[in-house]
C-alpha positions as CSV (number, residue, x, y, z in Angstrom):
1,X,15.9,0.5,2.7
2,X,13.5,3.3,3.9
3,X,9.8,2.6,4.0
4,X,9.0,5.2,1.3
5,X,11.3,3.4,-1.1
6,X,10.0,0.0,-0.3
7,X,6.4,1.4,-0.8
8,X,7.6,2.7,-4.3
9,X,9.0,-0.8,-5.1
10,X,5.8,-2.5,-4.0
11,X,3.8,-0.1,-6.2
12,X,6.1,-0.8,-9.2
13,X,5.7,-4.6,-8.7
14,X,2.0,-4.3,-8.5
15,X,1.8,-2.2,-11.8
16,X,4.1,-4.8,-13.5
17,X,1.8,-7.6,-12.1
18,X,-1.3,-5.8,-13.3
19,X,0.2,-5.6,-16.8
20,X,1.3,-9.1,-16.8
21,X,-2.0,-10.3,-15.6
22,X,-3.8,-8.2,-18.3
23,X,-1.6,-9.8,-21.1
24,X,-2.3,-13.3,-19.7
25,X,-6.0,-12.6,-19.4
26,X,-6.2,-11.3,-23.1
27,X,-4.3,-14.3,-24.4
28,X,-6.4,-16.8,-22.4
29,X,-9.7,-15.2,-23.2
30,X,-8.6,-15.1,-27.0
31,X,-7.9,-18.7,-27.0
32,X,-11.2,-19.5,-25.4
33,X,-13.1,-17.4,-27.7
34,X,-11.5,-19.1,-30.7
35,X,-12.1,-22.5,-29.4
36,X,-15.6,-22.1,-28.1
37,X,-16.9,-19.1,-29.9
38,X,-18.4,-17.3,-27.0
39,X,-17.2,-13.8,-26.5
40,X,-18.2,-13.7,-22.8
41,X,-15.0,-15.0,-21.8
42,X,-13.2,-11.6,-22.3
43,X,-15.4,-9.7,-19.8
44,X,-15.1,-12.6,-17.3
45,X,-11.3,-12.5,-17.5
46,X,-11.2,-8.7,-17.2
47,X,-13.3,-8.9,-14.0
48,X,-11.3,-11.6,-12.6
49,X,-8.1,-9.8,-13.3
50,X,-9.5,-6.6,-11.8
51,X,-10.4,-8.5,-8.6
52,X,-7.0,-10.0,-8.2
53,X,-5.4,-6.6,-8.6
54,X,-7.8,-4.8,-6.2
55,X,-7.1,-7.5,-3.5
56,X,-3.4,-7.3,-3.9
57,X,-3.4,-3.4,-3.6
58,X,-5.4,-3.2,-0.4
59,X,-2.4,-3.7,2.0
60,X,-0.5,-1.0,0.1
61,X,-3.4,1.4,0.2
62,X,-3.7,0.7,3.9
63,X,-0.2,1.5,4.5
64,X,-0.1,4.6,2.3
65,X,-3.2,6.0,4.1
66,X,-1.7,5.5,7.3
67,X,1.5,7.4,6.2
68,X,-0.5,10.3,4.9
69,X,-2.7,10.4,8.0
70,X,0.4,10.5,10.2
71,X,-0.5,7.3,12.0
72,X,2.3,6.1,14.4
73,X,2.7,2.7,16.0
74,X,2.7,2.1,19.6
75,X,6.3,1.7,20.0
76,X,7.0,5.0,18.4
77,X,4.7,6.6,20.9
78,X,6.9,5.3,23.6
79,X,10.1,6.7,21.9
80,X,8.2,10.1,21.4
81,X,7.3,10.2,25.1
82,X,10.9,9.4,26.2
83,X,12.3,12.1,24.0
84,X,9.7,14.6,25.3
85,X,10.7,13.6,28.8
86,X,14.3,14.2,28.0
87,X,13.5,17.7,26.6
88,X,11.2,18.6,29.4
89,X,13.8,17.6,32.1
90,X,16.5,19.7,30.4
91,X,17.6,22.8,32.5
92,X,18.3,24.9,29.4
93,X,14.6,25.3,28.2
94,X,13.3,28.7,27.3
95,X,9.8,27.5,26.6
96,X,7.9,24.4,28.0
97,X,5.1,22.7,26.2
98,X,2.6,20.3,27.9
99,X,2.3,17.2,25.8
100,X,-1.3,15.9,25.6
101,X,-2.0,12.4,24.5
């Protein structure tokens, strides 16, 4: 499974989770309002759900930002260096490019 597809599935999962938490929050706050008569339970449940969703989305946002900014891992740098060395050592090159890190 590719990383992009996995990111899509994680996004879908988080969206469904947010919808489910929203529904549960509405049900719980409605029951508490009916039982105690205080309408403050609704905004408290909403803030709690929003906090949970925000915390769960942070890893996906970090990874997506890294992909968009073309951040590569240290092991990929080694692979890129090796590939560039193979290309540079080839006798059939018309142009050469000095790779700067």
